N, C-alpha and C positions, 0 to 999 in steps of 0.2 A: 430885310435890311440891306438890300442891294441898291446903291445909289443910281446905278445905270438903269435899273428897272423902273425906279420911281421917276426919274427924269424922262425916260422914254414914254412912260404911261401918261405923264402930265402933258407932254407935247402932243401925243396922239389924241388925247381927250379934247384938248383945245383946238387942234387942227381939224379934227373931224366933227367937232361940236357934238360930242357924245356926252350923255348925262353921266355924272359921276358914279351912279349906281350900276352903270353898264360896263365898268372897267374889266370885269372878268372876261368879257368877250374879246378883249385885246391881248390877253395873255399868250395865246399861241403865236401871234405875230411878233410880239415883243421877245418871247423866248427864242423864236427862230432867228430874229435879227441879232440878238446878243450872242447866239451860238455861231453866227456867221461872220462876226467881227474878229480879226486876228488879235490875239493877246500880245501885249507888248513884251512880256517875259518869255513866252514860249515861241513866239514867231508864227504860230498857227492858230486857226480858228478852233474853238472847242469841237465843232462838228467834224473837222478833218482829223483831229486827234482821236475822236471816238469811232468814226466810220472809215477813215483812211482815204476819203475823197472830199473834194470841195463841195459845198452844198449848191443845189440849183438856186438860181435867183428866185426869190419868193413869187414873183409874177408867173414864172414858168412852172414852178412847183404847184402853184394854185390851179393852173390850167391843166396839170397832168402832163406837161410836155416833157419829152425825153431830150436830155442835153448830150448824152453820149450813146453811141451804139453799143449794144451788148451782144456780141457774137461768140460767147464762150459759155461753158457749162458752169453750174454752181460750184463744182469742185475746183475748177480753174479760178473762179472768182475768189473762193475762200483762200486758196494758196496765194493769190496775188495780194489779198488783204493782209494775210499774215506777213508777207514780205514787206509790203508798204508800211504796215504797223510797226515793224521792227525798225525800219529806217526812220520813220517819224519819231518813234520813241527815243532813239539815239539823238536825233537833232533837237528834240524838245529838252532832253536832259542837258545837252551842251548849252542851249540857249538859256536854260534856267540857271546854270552855273555862272554864265556871263552876267545875267541879271543879278544874281546874289552878290557877285563881285562889285557891280555898280552900286548896289544898295549899301554894301559895307563901306565902300569908299565915301559915299555921300554921308553916311552916318558918322564915320570916323573923322571927317573933315573938320568938324567943330569940336572934337574931343582932344584933350591933352592928357598926357600920362601923369599920374600922381607919383611923386617921389616919396618913398617910404624911408624914414630915417632909422 
């Protein structure tokens, strides 16, 4: 029931002229694309929230290309991810609070208070 998935699948099927019964083959590409698009409320891609780094472009990821040098140990990487995850979490929470405020103002715009006698 995700409209973005349906729309993306429809476009890819038409663009690549793929038979309708072959749609499962597109799911990895669609999932990767949706997880690489910044969310309007959080300000981050789902990928960044989950893994603490921006995703590689799909073309580079498919080729197995490295986009960043990795000159540190696994332990250093884990510590860095913990630190970055905390920073991202705080910013996501702040962005979500701002988004909640925007949604409340938009919802309240058309409402009027009822007077109880």
